[in-house]
ZALO-471469 format. One line per 2 residues: number of its first residue (from 0); their letters; for each residue x, y, z of N, C-alpha, C. Coordinates in pm, 1 decimal. Layout:
BEGIN
NUM) a) X:Y:Z:X:Y:Z:X:Y:Z  ...
//
This chain:
BEGIN
0) my) -807.6:51.9:4953.8:-881.0:-54.8:4889.6:-958.5:-2.9:4768.9  -1020.9:115.8:4784.3:-1099.0:175.1:4675.5:-1010.9:202.6:4554.1
2) qk) -890.7:257.3:4578.3:-798.8:289.1:4468.6:-760.2:163.5:4391.2  -735.9:53.7:4463.3:-697.1:-70.8:4398.1:-811.0:-123.1:4310.9
4) rv) -934.4:-113.5:4361.0:-1049.8:-158.9:4284.5:-1067.2:-73.6:4158.9  -1051.7:58.3:4171.7:-1062.2:148.1:4056.1:-953.9:114.4:3954.8
6) sn) -833.3:88.4:4003.7:-722.0:52.6:3915.3:-750.8:-76.5:3839.8  -805.5:-176.8:3909.5:-837.5:-303.9:3844.6:-948.6:-286.9:3741.2
8) vr) -1049.8:-208.7:3772.9:-1158.7:-185.1:3678.1:-1104.5:-112.1:3555.9  -1020.0:-12.1:3577.9:-959.9:62.2:3466.8:-880.0:-31.2:3376.2
10) ri) -804.1:-120.8:3435.7:-723.6:-214.9:3356.9:-812.2:-309.9:3276.8  -919.6:-358.5:3336.9:-1010.4:-450.4:3267.4:-1079.3:-379.4:3151.3
12) vt) -1124.3:-257.3:3175.4:-1193.1:-181.7:3070.3:-1096.8:-151.6:2955.0  -974.8:-108.7:2986.4:-880.4:-77.5:2878.1:-833.7:-203.8:2806.5
14) ag) -822.7:-314.8:2876.9:-787.6:-440.9:2809.6:-899.3:-481.1:2714.0  -1023.3:-466.8:2758.1:-1136.8:-495.8:2669.7:-1139.2:-403.4:2549.0
16) aa) -1112.3:-275.7:2572.5:-1108.3:-179.3:2462.3:-995.3:-212.1:2365.4  -880.8:-257.1:2417.4:-768.0:-294.4:2330.3:-805.0:-413.6:2242.7
18) ii) -874.5:-509.5:2299.6:-916.5:-627.0:2221.9:-1016.2:-586.0:2113.6  -1111.8:-502.5:2150.2:-1209.1:-455.5:2051.3:-1139.4:-375.8:1940.9
20) wa) -1044.7:-290.1:1979.0:-972.2:-210.9:1880.0:-890.3:-301.7:1787.9  -826.6:-404.0:1844.2:-749.7:-497.8:1762.5:-841.0:-570.4:1663.2
22) lc) -960.8:-603.8:1706.0:-1057.1:-666.5:1614.6:-1098.7:-569.7:1503.5  -1113.2:-442.6:1537.0:-1144.8:-341.9:1433.9:-1031.9:-332.7:1331.8
24) if) -908.2:-331.6:1379.2:-792.6:-328.5:1288.2:-796.1:-451.1:1197.2  -824.3:-567.4:1255.2:-831.1:-690.1:1177.4:-939.4:-680.7:1070.2
26) mf) -1054.4:-625.1:1106.4:-1163.1:-610.4:1008.7:-1123.0:-515.6:895.9  -1057.4:-403.8:929.6:-1011.2:-311.0:826.0:-910.5:-379.1:733.6
28) ss) -826.4:-462.5:789.9:-724.7:-532.2:711.9:-782.7:-641.7:624.3  -904.6:-681.6:652.8:-970.0:-786.7:574.9:-1042.5:-733.5:452.0
30) ip) -1046.6:-602.0:436.8:-1114.2:-542.9:320.5:-1025.3:-563.4:198.4  -1079.0:-621.8:91.2:-998.6:-641.8:-30.2:-946.3:-508.4:-85.1
32) gd) -831.0:-513.5:-147.5:-765.5:-393.4:-197.9:-849.1:-312.3:-295.2  -927.7:-379.8:-380.1:-1008.1:-306.1:-477.7:-1131.4:-241.8:-414.3
34) sl) -1162.2:-273.1:-289.6:-1276.0:-214.0:-219.7:-1235.8:-99.4:-127.5  -1105.8:-75.4:-117.0:-1057.8:31.5:-29.0:-1086.3:168.1:-89.7
36) pd) -1123.6:266.0:-7.7:-1139.1:402.2:-60.2:-1002.4:458.6:-98.7  -1001.6:558.5:-185.8:-876.1:617.5:-232.2:-792.0:674.0:-117.7
38) la) -857.1:723.4:-12.7:-782.9:778.8:101.0:-700.4:673.1:172.8  -740.9:547.4:162.9:-670.7:439.0:232.0:-553.3:387.0:150.6
40) kg) -528.6:449.7:37.6:-417.5:408.4:-48.6:-316.8:522.4:-55.1  -194.6:488.4:-82.7:-92.1:590.8:-99.3:-40.3:644.2:32.9
42) pl) 16.1:765.9:30.0:81.6:821.5:149.0:-11.1:837.0:270.3  -138.6:864.3:247.0:-229.5:879.9:360.8:-252.4:749.6:436.7
44) sy) -224.5:637.3:372.2:-243.4:509.6:442.8:-147.2:498.8:561.5  -30.6:563.2:549.4:64.4:560.4:660.9:9.1:634.5:782.5
46) lg) -62.0:742.0:756.8:-125.1:814.8:867.1:-228.5:726.0:935.6  -304.4:651.2:856.8:-401.6:558.5:913.7:-335.7:451.6:999.0
48) hf) -228.5:392.3:946.2:-155.0:290.9:1022.8:-102.6:350.0:1153.2  -42.1:467.5:1143.9:15.2:532.2:1261.8:-92.5:554.2:1368.0
50) ce) -206.8:609.5:1327.5:-313.7:640.4:1423.0:-376.5:514.4:1482.2  -395.7:411.7:1399.4:-452.3:286.4:1450.4:-365.8:229.4:1562.4
52) yl) -235.9:228.5:1540.3:-145.5:166.4:1637.1:-108.3:260.3:1750.1  -122.0:390.3:1730.3:-106.6:484.9:1840.3:-213.7:454.6:1944.8
54) il) -336.8:438.0:1899.1:-448.0:406.0:1989.6:-426.3:269.4:2054.5  -383.7:171.1:1975.8:-359.7:38.3:2032.0:-248.5:43.5:2137.3
56) gi) -141.6:118.9:2110.8:-32.8:133.0:2207.5:-80.2:195.8:2338.1  -163.9:298.4:2327.2:-219.7:362.3:2447.7:-302.2:261.5:2527.2
58) li) -391.3:191.0:2458.8:-481.0:98.6:2528.1:-405.6:-16.4:2593.7  -312.3:-76.8:2521.1:-239.4:-190.9:2579.0:-151.6:-145.7:2695.1
60) tt) -82.7:-34.6:2678.4:3.8:14.8:2786.3:-78.3:48.8:2910.2  -192.0:113.4:2891.0:-278.1:146.5:3004.1:-330.3:20.2:3072.0
62) ac) -362.2:-80.9:2992.5:-409.2:-207.5:3049.5:-298.1:-278.4:3127.2  -174.6:-262.3:3084.4:-62.2:-329.6:3151.1:-13.3:-254.2:3274.7
64) as) -46.4:-126.5:3285.2:1.7:-45.6:3397.9:-73.7:-82.0:3525.1  1.6:-103.9:3630.1:-57.4:-130.1:3761.5:40.7:-81.6:3867.0
66) pn) -5.1:-67.3:3991.2:86.1:-21.7:4096.9:206.4:-113.8:4116.9  193.6:-242.7:4081.8:302.5:-339.0:4103.3:403.2:-340.2:3988.9
68) vp) 366.8:-280.3:3874.8:451.1:-287.1:3754.9:511.6:-149.8:3726.9  644.7:-142.6:3715.0:704.6:-13.7:3677.7:649.5:33.5:3542.6
70) lw) 631.5:163.6:3529.3:572.0:216.7:3406.7:653.0:182.8:3282.4  785.4:178.6:3294.4:866.5:148.8:3176.2:839.8:6.0:3127.9
72) ka) 810.9:-85.5:3221.7:779.5:-222.9:3181.1:642.6:-229.4:3113.5  546.9:-152.9:3165.0:414.9:-148.9:3102.8:425.7:-93.1:2960.7
74) al) 507.0:12.2:2944.1:524.6:72.3:2810.6:594.4:-25.0:2716.5  696.2:-93.1:2764.9:768.7:-188.7:2682.2:678.2:-305.6:2642.0
76) lg) 598.2:-352.9:2735.1:504.9:-461.5:2704.6:397.7:-414.4:2606.5  346.3:-294.1:2627.1:247.6:-238.3:2535.3:302.8:-224.6:2395.0
78) la) 426.3:-174.7:2384.9:490.9:-159.8:2254.2:515.1:-296.0:2190.2  564.9:-390.9:2268.3:595.0:-523.4:2213.7:468.8:-593.5:2164.0
80) la) 362.3:-587.3:2241.9:238.1:-653.2:2200.5:178.1:-587.3:2076.8  180.6:-454.9:2071.9:126.2:-384.4:1955.3:212.4:-411.8:1831.6
82) af) 344.3:-415.6:1847.8:433.2:-444.6:1734.9:411.4:-587.1:1684.6  396.2:-680.3:1776.2:368.7:-818.6:1737.5:235.9:-828.4:1663.5
84) yg) 134.9:-761.7:1715.7:4.4:-763.5:1650.1:13.8:-700.4:1511.3  92.1:-593.8:1497.9:111.6:-530.7:1367.2:175.2:-626.9:1268.2
86) av) 272.7:-704.3:1313.9:338.2:-802.0:1226.0:238.9:-911.1:1184.3  160.8:-958.4:1279.4:60.5:-1060.6:1248.4:-43.4:-1004.8:1151.3
88) de) -82.0:-881.0:1172.0:-180.3:-818.3:1084.6:-126.3:-800.7:942.5  -0.8:-760.4:930.2:59.3:-747.8:796.2:64.9:-884.8:727.5
90) fh) 99.3:-988.8:803.3:100.8:-1123.9:747.4:-40.3:-1162.9:702.0  -139.9:-1131.6:785.3:-279.2:-1160.6:751.4:-318.1:-1093.7:619.5
92) qs) -270.4:-970.8:597.0:-306.3:-898.8:475.0:-254.6:-968.3:349.2  -149.9:-1047.0:363.7:-95.7:-1116.1:246.1:-193.2:-1221.2:192.4
94) fv) -294.5:-1256.3:271.2:-395.8:-1352.6:227.8:-523.1:-1285.6:176.1  -526.8:-1152.7:180.7:-645.3:-1078.1:138.1:-622.9:-1029.9:-5.3
96) sg) -723.6:-1048.4:-89.3:-715.4:-1010.1:-230.5:-679.9:-861.5:-245.5  -577.1:-834.3:-324.7:-537.1:-697.0:-351.0:-458.9:-631.1:-239.7
98) ry) -424.1:-705.0:-137.6:-345.8:-652.2:-23.8:-215.1:-728.6:-16.9  -119.3:-675.0:54.5:9.6:-741.6:67.2:74.2:-705.1:200.5
100) cd) 172.7:-783.1:236.1:249.1:-761.9:358.2:357.5:-658.3:327.3  359.9:-549.1:401.9:452.0:-439.0:373.1:529.4:-401.4:499.3
102) ia) 661.8:-410.3:492.2:746.9:-378.0:607.2:734.6:-230.7:644.8  714.7:-143.1:545.7:699.5:0.1:574.8:571.7:24.7:655.8
104) dw) 465.4:-48.4:623.8:342.0:-36.7:702.3:366.9:-82.1:845.8  439.5:-192.0:861.1:466.8:-243.7:995.2:552.3:-145.2:1075.6
106) lt) 652.8:-86.3:1010.6:736.2:12.3:1080.7:653.4:133.5:1123.0  557.5:171.0:1040.7:467.5:281.2:1076.2:379.2:240.0:1194.1
108) dv) 334.1:115.4:1194.4:256.7:62.5:1307.3:338.5:70.9:1436.4  463.1:29.1:1429.3:550.3:30.1:1547.1:573.8:173.1:1594.6
110) ag) 593.7:265.9:1501.5:613.8:406.7:1539.4:489.9:460.4:1611.4  371.6:429.2:1559.3:248.2:472.7:1624.4:233.9:412.1:1763.0
112) al) 264.2:282.9:1775.4:255.1:215.1:1905.7:355.2:274.1:2004.7  473.8:309.2:1956.8:575.4:369.7:2043.3:527.0:503.4:2097.9
114) vg) 476.3:588.2:2010.7:426.0:718.7:2054.4:307.8:700.0:2150.0  219.9:605.9:2119.3:105.6:579.1:2206.9:148.0:529.2:2344.1
116) sl) 244.2:436.8:2346.6:292.3:382.9:2474.4:360.6:490.6:2558.3  443.5:571.6:2493.3:511.1:679.5:2566.3:411.4:783.7:2616.3
118) ga) 313.8:814.1:2532.6:210.3:908.2:2575.2:131.0:856.0:2693.3  100.6:727.9:2690.9:24.4:667.2:2801.1:102.0:673.6:2931.6
120) if) 231.5:639.4:2929.3:306.3:643.5:3056.2:327.1:786.8:3103.3  334.6:881.7:3009.8:344.1:1022.0:3050.4:218.4:1062.8:3126.0
122) vi) 102.1:1031.8:3070.6:-24.8:1068.7:3134.3:-41.0:996.2:3267.9  -8.3:867.1:3270.1:-21.9:790.2:3394.1:71.2:844.7:3501.4
124) sr) 196.8:873.9:3465.6:291.4:925.2:3565.3:250.1:1063.9:3613.0  197.4:1144.4:3522.6:149.4:1278.3:3560.3:33.5:1265.7:3659.3
126) rk) -59.0:1172.2:3631.5:-172.2:1150.3:3721.6:-123.0:1103.9:3859.2  -22.2:1017.3:3862.6:31.0:969.3:3990.4:93.8:1083.4:4070.2
128) vi) 163.1:1173.0:4002.5:224.1:1288.5:4070.1:115.0:1377.1:4129.7  11.8:1404.1:4052.5:-98.4:1489.0:4101.3:-167.2:1424.6:4221.5
130) es) -192.9:1293.0:4213.7:-256.7:1222.7:4325.7:-167.3:1223.9:4449.2  -37.6:1205.7:4430.0:56.7:1205.9:4541.6:61.7:1343.3:4608.6
132) ra) 63.8:1448.1:4528.1:64.1:1584.2:4585.1:-64.6:1612.2:4660.9  -176.6:1564.7:4609.1:-304.5:1585.2:4677.6:-305.3:1512.6:4811.8
134) qd) -250.0:1391.6:4815.4:-242.1:1317.7:4941.5:-150.6:1387.9:5040.5  -37.9:1439.0:4992.0:53.5:1513.9:5080.1:-14.4:1637.2:5137.6
136) na) -87.1:1709.5:5054.0:-156.7:1829.4:5101.9:-264.9:1793.4:5203.3  -334.1:1681.8:5183.1:-436.4:1637.5:5276.7:-374.3:1600.9:5411.6
138) rk) -256.5:1537.7:5408.6:-188.4:1500.5:5533.4:-143.0:1625.0:5609.3  -95.2:1724.1:5536.2:-48.3:1848.2:5598.9:-162.8:1922.9:5664.9
140) qn) -281.0:1915.0:5608.4:-395.1:1984.8:5665.1:-450.4:1916.2:5787.9  -423.2:1787.0:5803.1:-474.5:1712.5:5920.7:-382.5:1720.2:6034.8
//
């Protein structure tokens, strides 16, 4: 019972963090192009996109992971939601002065979300293996 409660709390916290992070991305995307720092323009902007969506992919995938859901489904859902949000965000930028909708930015967003989702399921599966081994060792000692 305790494990299930911890799992539910973890999912709620990561879902909340994903929503807050998505709002931060939206706020960054609302900055007019002429107000952006030089680092946010050019090739380094791709690194920013990648990192923003890497974090979003981790958070959404972690929020979707539960004992009832296979990890591959949680990762696929995390990737799909982050990719959809990236597309919506790029569309939103087309309404911001000095900004535009860019398919290359969206592809970078998707790549970041993919790496984040895969990283999240790797960590989650590793944690499950460690917990399972600890339970097996505890049973053997009793």
